[in-house]
PDB file of N, H, CA, C and O in Angstrom:
ATOM      1  N   UNK A   1      84.857 110.964  89.354  1.00  0.00           N
ATOM      2  CA  UNK A   1      85.801 111.689  90.027  1.00  0.00           C
ATOM      3  C   UNK A   1      86.189 110.408  91.134  1.00  0.00           C
ATOM      4  O   UNK A   1      85.352 109.734  91.733  1.00  0.00           O
ATOM      5  N   UNK A   2      87.755 110.258  91.238  1.00  0.00           N
ATOM      6  H   UNK A   2      88.435 110.805  90.752  1.00  0.00           H
ATOM      7  CA  UNK A   2      88.071 109.088  92.120  1.00  0.00           C
ATOM      8  C   UNK A   2      88.956 109.958  93.197  1.00  0.00           C
ATOM      9  O   UNK A   2      90.048 110.497  93.021  1.00  0.00           O
ATOM     10  N   UNK A   3      88.042 109.914  94.493  1.00  0.00           N
ATOM     11  H   UNK A   3      87.155 109.476  94.636  1.00  0.00           H
ATOM     12  CA  UNK A   3      88.600 110.735  95.615  1.00  0.00           C
ATOM     13  C   UNK A   3      89.485 110.167  96.089  1.00  0.00           C
ATOM     14  O   UNK A   3      90.243 110.970  96.633  1.00  0.00           O
ATOM     15  N   UNK A   4      89.867 108.983  96.194  1.00  0.00           N
ATOM     16  H   UNK A   4      89.250 108.331  95.752  1.00  0.00           H
ATOM     17  CA  UNK A   4      91.091 108.286  96.322  1.00  0.00           C
ATOM     18  C   UNK A   4      92.525 108.807  95.336  1.00  0.00           C
ATOM     19  O   UNK A   4      93.635 108.459  95.738  1.00  0.00           O
ATOM     20  N   UNK A   5      92.430 109.502  94.267  1.00  0.00           N
ATOM     21  H   UNK A   5      91.528 109.785  93.939  1.00  0.00           H
ATOM     22  CA  UNK A   5      93.492 109.776  93.563  1.00  0.00           C
ATOM     23  C   UNK A   5      94.006 110.971  94.118  1.00  0.00           C
ATOM     24  O   UNK A   5      95.167 111.373  94.049  1.00  0.00           O
ATOM     25  N   UNK A   6      92.697 111.691  94.873  1.00  0.00           N
ATOM     26  H   UNK A   6      91.753 111.364  94.930  1.00  0.00           H
ATOM     27  CA  UNK A   6      93.294 113.129  95.275  1.00  0.00           C
ATOM     28  C   UNK A   6      93.609 113.148  96.532  1.00  0.00           C
ATOM     29  O   UNK A   6      94.383 113.997  96.975  1.00  0.00           O
ATOM     30  N   UNK A   7      93.038 112.185  97.308  1.00  0.00           N
ATOM     31  H   UNK A   7      92.410 111.495  96.949  1.00  0.00           H
ATOM     32  CA  UNK A   7      93.380 112.054  98.944  1.00  0.00           C
ATOM     33  C   UNK A   7      93.657 110.606  99.179  1.00  0.00           C
ATOM     34  O   UNK A   7      92.770 109.942  99.716  1.00  0.00           O
ATOM     35  N   UNK A   8      94.625 110.118  98.888  1.00  0.00           N
ATOM     36  H   UNK A   8      95.345 110.658  98.451  1.00  0.00           H
ATOM     37  CA  UNK A   8      95.276 108.884  99.229  1.00  0.00           C
ATOM     38  C   UNK A   8      95.140 107.824 100.485  1.00  0.00           C
ATOM     39  O   UNK A   8      95.518 106.660 100.618  1.00  0.00           O
ATOM     40  N   UNK A   9      94.494 108.662 101.273  1.00  0.00           N
ATOM     41  H   UNK A   9      94.187 109.608 101.164  1.00  0.00           H
ATOM     42  CA  UNK A   9      94.409 108.244 102.769  1.00  0.00           C
ATOM     43  C   UNK A   9      93.068 107.494 102.710  1.00  0.00           C
ATOM     44  O   UNK A   9      92.947 106.579 103.525  1.00  0.00           O
ATOM     45  N   UNK A  10      92.091 107.723 101.916  1.00  0.00           N
ATOM     46  H   UNK A  10      92.189 108.466 101.254  1.00  0.00           H
ATOM     47  CA  UNK A  10      90.599 107.102 101.442  1.00  0.00           C
ATOM     48  C   UNK A  10      91.283 105.609 100.789  1.00  0.00           C
ATOM     49  O   UNK A  10      90.421 104.741 100.653  1.00  0.00           O
ATOM     50  N   UNK A  11      92.226 105.325 100.509  1.00  0.00           N
ATOM     51  H   UNK A  11      92.926 106.030 100.619  1.00  0.00           H
ATOM     52  CA  UNK A  11      92.597 104.210  99.705  1.00  0.00           C
ATOM     53  C   UNK A  11      93.389 103.412 100.973  1.00  0.00           C
ATOM     54  O   UNK A  11      93.228 102.194 101.048  1.00  0.00           O
ATOM     55  N   UNK A  12      94.199 104.061 101.916  1.00  0.00           N
ATOM     56  H   UNK A  12      94.330 105.050 101.855  1.00  0.00           H
ATOM     57  CA  UNK A  12      95.117 103.215 102.667  1.00  0.00           C
ATOM     58  C   UNK A  12      94.472 103.159 104.295  1.00  0.00           C
ATOM     59  O   UNK A  12      94.923 102.385 105.140  1.00  0.00           O
ATOM     60  N   UNK A  13      93.461 104.018 104.530  1.00  0.00           N
ATOM     61  H   UNK A  13      93.094 104.646 103.844  1.00  0.00           H
ATOM     62  CA  UNK A  13      93.149 103.868 105.874  1.00  0.00           C
ATOM     63  C   UNK A  13      92.431 102.467 106.168  1.00  0.00           C
ATOM     64  O   UNK A  13      92.483 102.065 107.331  1.00  0.00           O
ATOM     65  N   UNK A  14      91.775 101.700 105.224  1.00  0.00           N
ATOM     66  H   UNK A  14      91.733 102.026 104.280  1.00  0.00           H
ATOM     67  CA  UNK A  14      91.270 100.695 106.001  1.00  0.00           C
ATOM     68  C   UNK A  14      92.433  99.391 106.282  1.00  0.00           C
ATOM     69  O   UNK A  14      92.214  98.376 106.943  1.00  0.00           O
ATOM     70  N   UNK A  15      93.482  99.691 105.700  1.00  0.00           N
ATOM     71  H   UNK A  15      93.660 100.516 105.163  1.00  0.00           H
ATOM     72  CA  UNK A  15      94.896  98.828 106.044  1.00  0.00           C
ATOM     73  C   UNK A  15      95.192  99.124 107.304  1.00  0.00           C
ATOM     74  O   UNK A  15      95.666  98.244 108.022  1.00  0.00           O
ATOM     75  N   UNK A  16      94.977 100.340 107.767  1.00  0.00           N
ATOM     76  H   UNK A  16      94.592 101.055 107.184  1.00  0.00           H
ATOM     77  CA  UNK A  16      95.741 101.215 108.577  1.00  0.00           C
ATOM     78  C   UNK A  16      95.103 101.098 110.142  1.00  0.00           C
ATOM     79  O   UNK A  16      95.612 100.668 111.177  1.00  0.00           O
ATOM     80  N   UNK A  17      93.829 101.640 109.877  1.00  0.00           N
ATOM     81  H   UNK A  17      93.415 101.989 109.037  1.00  0.00           H
ATOM     82  CA  UNK A  17      92.921 102.007 111.227  1.00  0.00           C
ATOM     83  C   UNK A  17      92.461 100.559 111.699  1.00  0.00           C
ATOM     84  O   UNK A  17      92.507  99.566 110.973  1.00  0.00           O
ATOM     85  N   UNK A  18      92.018 100.574 112.996  1.00  0.00           N
ATOM     86  H   UNK A  18      91.980 101.381 113.586  1.00  0.00           H
ATOM     87  CA  UNK A  18      91.254  99.405 113.647  1.00  0.00           C
ATOM     88  C   UNK A  18      90.090  99.477 113.306  1.00  0.00           C
ATOM     89  O   UNK A  18      89.191  99.889 114.039  1.00  0.00           O
ATOM     90  N   UNK A  19      89.909  98.976 111.821  1.00  0.00           N
ATOM     91  H   UNK A  19      90.639  98.642 111.226  1.00  0.00           H
ATOM     92  CA  UNK A  19      88.360  99.062 111.310  1.00  0.00           C
ATOM     93  C   UNK A  19      87.286  98.453 112.157  1.00  0.00           C
ATOM     94  O   UNK A  19      86.211  99.018 111.956  1.00  0.00           O
ATOM     95  N   UNK A  20      87.221  97.507 113.018  1.00  0.00           N
ATOM     96  H   UNK A  20      88.094  97.048 113.181  1.00  0.00           H
ATOM     97  CA  UNK A  20      86.304  97.107 113.997  1.00  0.00           C
ATOM     98  C   UNK A  20      86.212  97.871 115.013  1.00  0.00           C
ATOM     99  O   UNK A  20      85.131  97.862 115.602  1.00  0.00           O
ATOM    100  N   UNK A  21      86.861  98.395 115.315  1.00  0.00           N
ATOM    101  H   UNK A  21      87.739  98.402 114.836  1.00  0.00           H
ATOM    102  CA  UNK A  21      86.596  99.647 116.284  1.00  0.00           C
ATOM    103  C   UNK A  21      86.082 100.581 115.943  1.00  0.00           C
ATOM    104  O   UNK A  21      85.240 101.165 116.626  1.00  0.00           O
ATOM    105  N   UNK A  22      86.514 100.998 114.652  1.00  0.00           N
ATOM    106  H   UNK A  22      87.198 100.524 114.097  1.00  0.00           H
ATOM    107  CA  UNK A  22      85.722 102.440 114.095  1.00  0.00           C
ATOM    108  C   UNK A  22      84.560 101.879 113.719  1.00  0.00           C
ATOM    109  O   UNK A  22      83.715 102.773 113.745  1.00  0.00           O
ATOM    110  N   UNK A  23      84.004 100.694 113.328  1.00  0.00           N
ATOM    111  H   UNK A  23      84.691  99.968 113.307  1.00  0.00           H
ATOM    112  CA  UNK A  23      82.935 100.224 112.711  1.00  0.00           C
ATOM    113  C   UNK A  23      81.962 100.273 113.996  1.00  0.00           C
ATOM    114  O   UNK A  23      80.898 100.891 113.950  1.00  0.00           O
ATOM    115  N   UNK A  24      82.294  99.742 114.878  1.00  0.00           N
ATOM    116  H   UNK A  24      83.158  99.240 114.915  1.00  0.00           H
ATOM    117  CA  UNK A  24      81.525  99.750 116.118  1.00  0.00           C
ATOM    118  C   UNK A  24      81.222 100.807 116.828  1.00  0.00           C
ATOM    119  O   UNK A  24      80.206 100.820 117.525  1.00  0.00           O
ATOM    120  N   UNK A  25      82.170 101.980 116.743  1.00  0.00           N
ATOM    121  H   UNK A  25      82.995 101.969 116.177  1.00  0.00           H
ATOM    122  CA  UNK A  25      81.569 103.487 117.512  1.00  0.00           C
ATOM    123  C   UNK A  25      80.686 103.902 116.217  1.00  0.00           C
ATOM    124  O   UNK A  25      79.649 104.479 116.544  1.00  0.00           O
ATOM    125  N   UNK A  26      80.856 103.742 114.862  1.00  0.00           N
ATOM    126  H   UNK A  26      81.698 103.272 114.596  1.00  0.00           H
ATOM    127  CA  UNK A  26      79.909 104.510 114.217  1.00  0.00           C
ATOM    128  C   UNK A  26      78.877 103.960 113.940  1.00  0.00           C
ATOM    129  O   UNK A  26      78.026 104.690 113.433  1.00  0.00           O
ATOM    130  N   UNK A  27      78.470 102.288 114.175  1.00  0.00           N
ATOM    131  H   UNK A  27      79.161 101.695 114.587  1.00  0.00           H
ATOM    132  CA  UNK A  27      76.960 101.639 114.409  1.00  0.00           C
ATOM    133  C   UNK A  27      76.573 101.882 115.918  1.00  0.00           C
ATOM    134  O   UNK A  27      75.431 101.523 116.206  1.00  0.00           O
ATOM    135  N   UNK A  28      77.121 102.279 116.649  1.00  0.00           N
ATOM    136  H   UNK A  28      78.048 102.571 116.415  1.00  0.00           H
ATOM    137  CA  UNK A  28      76.618 103.057 118.041  1.00  0.00           C
ATOM    138  C   UNK A  28      75.963 104.373 117.593  1.00  0.00           C
ATOM    139  O   UNK A  28      74.784 104.645 117.820  1.00  0.00           O
ATOM    140  N   UNK A  29      76.909 105.243 116.875  1.00  0.00           N
ATOM    141  H   UNK A  29      77.867 105.022 116.691  1.00  0.00           H
ATOM    142  CA  UNK A  29      76.458 106.576 116.433  1.00  0.00           C
ATOM    143  C   UNK A  29      75.067 106.383 115.784  1.00  0.00           C
ATOM    144  O   UNK A  29      74.129 107.057 116.210  1.00  0.00           O
ATOM    145  N   UNK A  30      74.856 105.374 114.633  1.00  0.00           N
ATOM    146  H   UNK A  30      75.618 104.827 114.287  1.00  0.00           H
ATOM    147  CA  UNK A  30      73.752 105.365 113.768  1.00  0.00           C
ATOM    148  C   UNK A  30      72.449 105.030 114.412  1.00  0.00           C
ATOM    149  O   UNK A  30      71.396 105.609 114.146  1.00  0.00           O
ATOM    150  N   UNK A  31      72.612 103.827 115.483  1.00  0.00           N
ATOM    151  H   UNK A  31      73.467 103.356 115.699  1.00  0.00           H
ATOM    152  CA  UNK A  31      71.809 103.234 115.989  1.00  0.00           C
ATOM    153  C   UNK A  31      71.270 104.013 117.170  1.00  0.00           C
ATOM    154  O   UNK A  31      70.156 103.823 117.659  1.00  0.00           O
ATOM    155  N   UNK A  32      72.307 105.060 117.661  1.00  0.00           N
ATOM    156  H   UNK A  32      73.212 105.214 117.264  1.00  0.00           H
ATOM    157  CA  UNK A  32      71.505 106.135 118.470  1.00  0.00           C
ATOM    158  C   UNK A  32      70.841 106.876 118.000  1.00  0.00           C
ATOM    159  O   UNK A  32      69.799 107.248 118.539  1.00  0.00           O
ATOM    160  N   UNK A  33      71.253 107.299 116.865  1.00  0.00           N
ATOM    161  H   UNK A  33      72.100 106.996 116.427  1.00  0.00           H
ATOM    162  CA  UNK A  33      70.439 108.628 116.135  1.00  0.00           C
ATOM    163  C   UNK A  33      68.871 107.868 115.748  1.00  0.00           C
ATOM    164  O   UNK A  33      67.807 108.451 115.956  1.00  0.00           O
ATOM    165  N   UNK A  34      68.952 106.695 115.249  1.00  0.00           N
ATOM    166  H   UNK A  34      69.816 106.221 115.080  1.00  0.00           H
ATOM    167  CA  UNK A  34      67.908 106.186 114.623  1.00  0.00           C
ATOM    168  C   UNK A  34      66.784 105.757 115.860  1.00  0.00           C
ATOM    169  O   UNK A  34      65.569 105.947 115.799  1.00  0.00           O
ATOM    170  N   UNK A  35      67.412 105.231 116.805  1.00  0.00           N
ATOM    171  H   UNK A  35      68.399 105.077 116.854  1.00  0.00           H
ATOM    172  CA  UNK A  35      66.678 104.563 117.707  1.00  0.00           C
ATOM    173  C   UNK A  35      65.770 105.813 118.893  1.00  0.00           C
ATOM    174  O   UNK A  35      64.609 105.783 119.300  1.00  0.00           O
ATOM    175  N   UNK A  36      66.887 106.812 119.163  1.00  0.00           N
ATOM    176  H   UNK A  36      67.831 106.837 118.832  1.00  0.00           H
ATOM    177  CA  UNK A  36      66.701 107.926 120.118  1.00  0.00           C
ATOM    178  C   UNK A  36      65.701 109.307 119.746  1.00  0.00           C
ATOM    179  O   UNK A  36      64.857 109.933 120.388  1.00  0.00           O
ATOM    180  N   UNK A  37      66.268 109.420 118.369  1.00  0.00           N
ATOM    181  H   UNK A  37      66.954 108.912 117.847  1.00  0.00           H
ATOM    182  CA  UNK A  37      65.869 110.138 117.559  1.00  0.00           C
ATOM    183  C   UNK A  37      64.783 110.232 116.598  1.00  0.00           C
ATOM    184  O   UNK A  37      64.218 111.242 116.181  1.00  0.00           O
ATOM    185  N   UNK A  38      64.507 108.519 116.206  1.00  0.00           N
ATOM    186  H   UNK A  38      64.967 107.698 116.545  1.00  0.00           H
ATOM    187  CA  UNK A  38      63.910 108.311 114.924  1.00  0.00           C
ATOM    188  C   UNK A  38      64.353 108.629 113.658  1.00  0.00           C
ATOM    189  O   UNK A  38      63.614 108.592 112.673  1.00  0.00           O
ATOM    190  N   UNK A  39      65.598 108.960 113.625  1.00  0.00           N
ATOM    191  H   UNK A  39      66.198 108.989 114.424  1.00  0.00           H
ATOM    192  CA  UNK A  39      66.071 109.423 112.284  1.00  0.00           C
ATOM    193  C   UNK A  39      66.242 108.258 111.324  1.00  0.00           C
ATOM    194  O   UNK A  39      66.695 107.214 111.796  1.00  0.00           O
ATOM    195  N   UNK A  40      65.913 108.314 109.944  1.00  0.00           N
ATOM    196  H   UNK A  40      65.546 109.161 109.561  1.00  0.00           H
ATOM    197  CA  UNK A  40      66.225 107.251 109.037  1.00  0.00           C
ATOM    198  C   UNK A  40      67.822 107.240 109.111  1.00  0.00           C
ATOM    199  O   UNK A  40      68.567 107.928 109.809  1.00  0.00           O
ATOM    200  N   UNK A  41      68.190 106.001 107.942  1.00  0.00           N
ATOM    201  H   UNK A  41      67.585 105.442 107.375  1.00  0.00           H
ATOM    202  CA  UNK A  41      69.401 105.625 107.840  1.00  0.00           C
ATOM    203  C   UNK A  41      70.197 106.717 107.345  1.00  0.00           C
ATOM    204  O   UNK A  41      71.308 106.965 107.814  1.00  0.00           O
ATOM    205  N   UNK A  42      69.471 107.630 106.063  1.00  0.00           N
ATOM    206  H   UNK A  42      68.569 107.429 105.682  1.00  0.00           H
ATOM    207  CA  UNK A  42      69.672 108.838 105.453  1.00  0.00           C
ATOM    208  C   UNK A  42      70.089 109.983 106.430  1.00  0.00           C
ATOM    209  O   UNK A  42      71.264 110.337 106.518  1.00  0.00           O
ATOM    210  N   UNK A  43      69.303 110.426 107.004  1.00  0.00           N
ATOM    211  H   UNK A  43      68.348 110.138 106.933  1.00  0.00           H
ATOM    212  CA  UNK A  43      69.429 111.430 108.038  1.00  0.00           C
ATOM    213  C   UNK A  43      70.441 111.121 109.382  1.00  0.00           C
ATOM    214  O   UNK A  43      70.955 112.043 110.015  1.00  0.00           O
ATOM    215  N   UNK A  44      70.601 109.999 109.642  1.00  0.00           N
ATOM    216  H   UNK A  44      70.184 109.250 109.127  1.00  0.00           H
ATOM    217  CA  UNK A  44      71.501 109.507 110.593  1.00  0.00           C
ATOM    218  C   UNK A  44      73.067 109.874 110.073  1.00  0.00           C
ATOM    219  O   UNK A  44      73.980 110.389 110.718  1.00  0.00           O
ATOM    220  N   UNK A  45      73.042 109.460 108.792  1.00  0.00           N
ATOM    221  H   UNK A  45      72.300 109.042 108.268  1.00  0.00           H
ATOM    222  CA  UNK A  45      74.482 109.505 107.971  1.00  0.00           C
ATOM    223  C   UNK A  45      74.686 111.158 107.835  1.00  0.00           C
ATOM    224  O   UNK A  45      75.749 111.650 108.215  1.00  0.00           O
ATOM    225  N   UNK A  46      73.848 111.822 107.396  1.00  0.00           N
ATOM    226  H   UNK A  46      72.985 111.423 107.088  1.00  0.00           H
ATOM    227  CA  UNK A  46      73.749 113.125 107.213  1.00  0.00           C
ATOM    228  C   UNK A  46      74.156 113.842 108.656  1.00  0.00           C
ATOM    229  O   UNK A  46      74.965 114.770 108.647  1.00  0.00           O
ATOM    230  N   UNK A  47      73.713 113.495 109.579  1.00  0.00           N
ATOM    231  H   UNK A  47      73.056 112.742 109.586  1.00  0.00           H
ATOM    232  CA  UNK A  47      73.940 114.351 110.853  1.00  0.00           C
ATOM    233  C   UNK A  47      75.713 113.718 111.296  1.00  0.00           C
ATOM    234  O   UNK A  47      76.664 114.461 111.536  1.00  0.00           O
ATOM    235  N   UNK A  48      75.737 112.670 111.300  1.00  0.00           N
ATOM    236  H   UNK A  48      74.965 112.066 111.104  1.00  0.00           H
ATOM    237  CA  UNK A  48      76.926 112.540 111.610  1.00  0.00           C
ATOM    238  C   UNK A  48      78.339 113.222 111.017  1.00  0.00           C
ATOM    239  O   UNK A  48      79.380 113.692 111.476  1.00  0.00           O
ATOM    240  N   UNK A  49      77.691 112.969 109.635  1.00  0.00           N
ATOM    241  H   UNK A  49      76.846 112.587 109.262  1.00  0.00           H
ATOM    242  CA  UNK A  49      78.637 113.676 108.325  1.00  0.00           C
ATOM    243  C   UNK A  49      78.825 115.066 109.035  1.00  0.00           C
ATOM    244  O   UNK A  49      79.940 115.350 109.473  1.00  0.00           O
ATOM    245  N   UNK A  50      77.996 115.757 109.137  1.00  0.00           N
ATOM    246  H   UNK A  50      77.090 115.526 108.782  1.00  0.00           H
ATOM    247  CA  UNK A  50      77.556 117.316 109.453  1.00  0.00           C
ATOM    248  C   UNK A  50      78.569 117.571 110.901  1.00  0.00           C
ATOM    249  O   UNK A  50      79.429 118.449 110.978  1.00  0.00           O
ATOM    250  N   UNK A  51      78.308 116.810 111.740  1.00  0.00           N
ATOM    251  H   UNK A  51      77.610 116.097 111.678  1.00  0.00           H
ATOM    252  CA  UNK A  51      78.608 116.757 113.060  1.00  0.00           C
ATOM    253  C   UNK A  51      80.428 116.663 112.855  1.00  0.00           C
ATOM    254  O   UNK A  51      81.032 117.437 113.598  1.00  0.00           O
ATOM    255  N   UNK A  52      81.020 116.076 112.228  1.00  0.00           N
ATOM    256  H   UNK A  52      80.529 115.447 111.625  1.00  0.00           H
ATOM    257  CA  UNK A  52      82.643 115.468 111.988  1.00  0.00           C
ATOM    258  C   UNK A  52      82.778 116.552 111.413  1.00  0.00           C
ATOM    259  O   UNK A  52      83.243 117.296 112.277  1.00  0.00           O
ATOM    260  N   UNK A  53      82.633 117.248 110.265  1.00  0.00           N
ATOM    261  H   UNK A  53      82.255 116.644 109.563  1.00  0.00           H
ATOM    262  CA  UNK A  53      82.964 118.436 109.666  1.00  0.00           C
ATOM    263  C   UNK A  53      83.007 119.635 110.544  1.00  0.00           C
ATOM    264  O   UNK A  53      83.938 120.438 110.478  1.00  0.00           O
ATOM    265  N   UNK A  54      82.000 119.764 111.375  1.00  0.00           N
ATOM    266  H   UNK A  54      81.244 119.112 111.429  1.00  0.00           H
ATOM    267  CA  UNK A  54      81.846 120.798 112.529  1.00  0.00           C
ATOM    268  C   UNK A  54      83.086 120.837 113.536  1.00  0.00           C
ATOM    269  O   UNK A  54      83.669 121.836 113.958  1.00  0.00           O
ATOM    270  N   UNK A  55      83.382 119.261 113.858  1.00  0.00           N
ATOM    271  H   UNK A  55      82.908 118.450 113.515  1.00  0.00           H
ATOM    272  CA  UNK A  55      84.206 119.036 114.579  1.00  0.00           C
ATOM    273  C   UNK A  55      85.759 119.331 113.924  1.00  0.00           C
ATOM    274  O   UNK A  55      86.772 119.738 114.493  1.00  0.00           O
ATOM    275  N   UNK A  56      85.599 119.069 112.922  1.00  0.00           N
ATOM    276  H   UNK A  56      84.777 118.738 112.460  1.00  0.00           H
ATOM    277  CA  UNK A  56      86.829 119.382 112.154  1.00  0.00           C
ATOM    278  C   UNK A  56      87.015 120.782 111.933  1.00  0.00           C
ATOM    279  O   UNK A  56      88.192 121.034 112.194  1.00  0.00           O
ATOM    280  N   UNK A  57      86.465 121.704 111.611  1.00  0.00           N
ATOM    281  H   UNK A  57      85.509 121.500 111.400  1.00  0.00           H
ATOM    282  CA  UNK A  57      86.420 123.139 111.556  1.00  0.00           C
ATOM    283  C   UNK A  57      86.810 123.241 113.179  1.00  0.00           C
ATOM    284  O   UNK A  57      88.003 123.529 113.267  1.00  0.00           O
ATOM    285  N   UNK A  58      86.320 123.129 114.200  1.00  0.00           N
ATOM    286  H   UNK A  58      85.351 122.895 114.128  1.00  0.00           H
ATOM    287  CA  UNK A  58      86.651 123.601 115.375  1.00  0.00           C
ATOM    288  C   UNK A  58      88.109 123.355 115.631  1.00  0.00           C
ATOM    289  O   UNK A  58      88.732 124.240 116.217  1.00  0.00           O
ATOM    290  N   UNK A  59      88.806 122.122 115.218  1.00  0.00           N
ATOM    291  H   UNK A  59      88.300 121.402 114.742  1.00  0.00           H
ATOM    292  CA  UNK A  59      90.105 121.660 115.593  1.00  0.00           C
ATOM    293  C   UNK A  59      90.996 121.837 114.651  1.00  0.00           C
ATOM    294  O   UNK A  59      92.189 121.591 114.826  1.00  0.00           O
ATOM    295  N   UNK A  60      90.497 122.290 113.538  1.00  0.00           N
ATOM    296  H   UNK A  60      89.528 122.490 113.396  1.00  0.00           H
ATOM    297  CA  UNK A  60      91.902 122.700 112.410  1.00  0.00           C
ATOM    298  C   UNK A  60      92.667 123.695 112.814  1.00  0.00           C
ATOM    299  O   UNK A  60      93.878 123.660 112.592  1.00  0.00           O
ATOM    300  N   UNK A  61      92.046 124.801 113.511  1.00  0.00           N
ATOM    301  H   UNK A  61      91.062 124.828 113.692  1.00  0.00           H
ATOM    302  CA  UNK A  61      92.815 125.899 113.576  1.00  0.00           C
ATOM    303  C   UNK A  61      93.433 125.781 115.509  1.00  0.00           C
ATOM    304  O   UNK A  61      94.043 126.704 116.050  1.00  0.00           O
ATOM    305  N   UNK A  62      93.098 124.546 116.168  1.00  0.00           N
ATOM    306  H   UNK A  62      92.602 123.796 115.729  1.00  0.00           H
ATOM    307  CA  UNK A  62      93.619 124.493 117.207  1.00  0.00           C
ATOM    308  C   UNK A  62      94.851 124.150 117.395  1.00  0.00           C
ATOM    309  O   UNK A  62      95.317 124.122 118.534  1.00  0.00           O
TER     310      UNK A  62
END
C-alpha cells in the first residue's frame, strides 16, 4: 500500500515544511528518550508516535 496515494501530504510535506527544524526537534525528542529513560531507538519511536497520536485525539475535536 502506498500511503502517499491515500494521503498526498506525505509526499508534499518534505518540500513545504522546514525539515531542518522538524528534524532537530525530533532528534531532541529521540535523544532525550534514549538518554534519560534508556529507551532503544524502536521504543523511542513508538513513544513519540503514540504521544503524537494522543495529542491528535485531544486536539481533533477542539
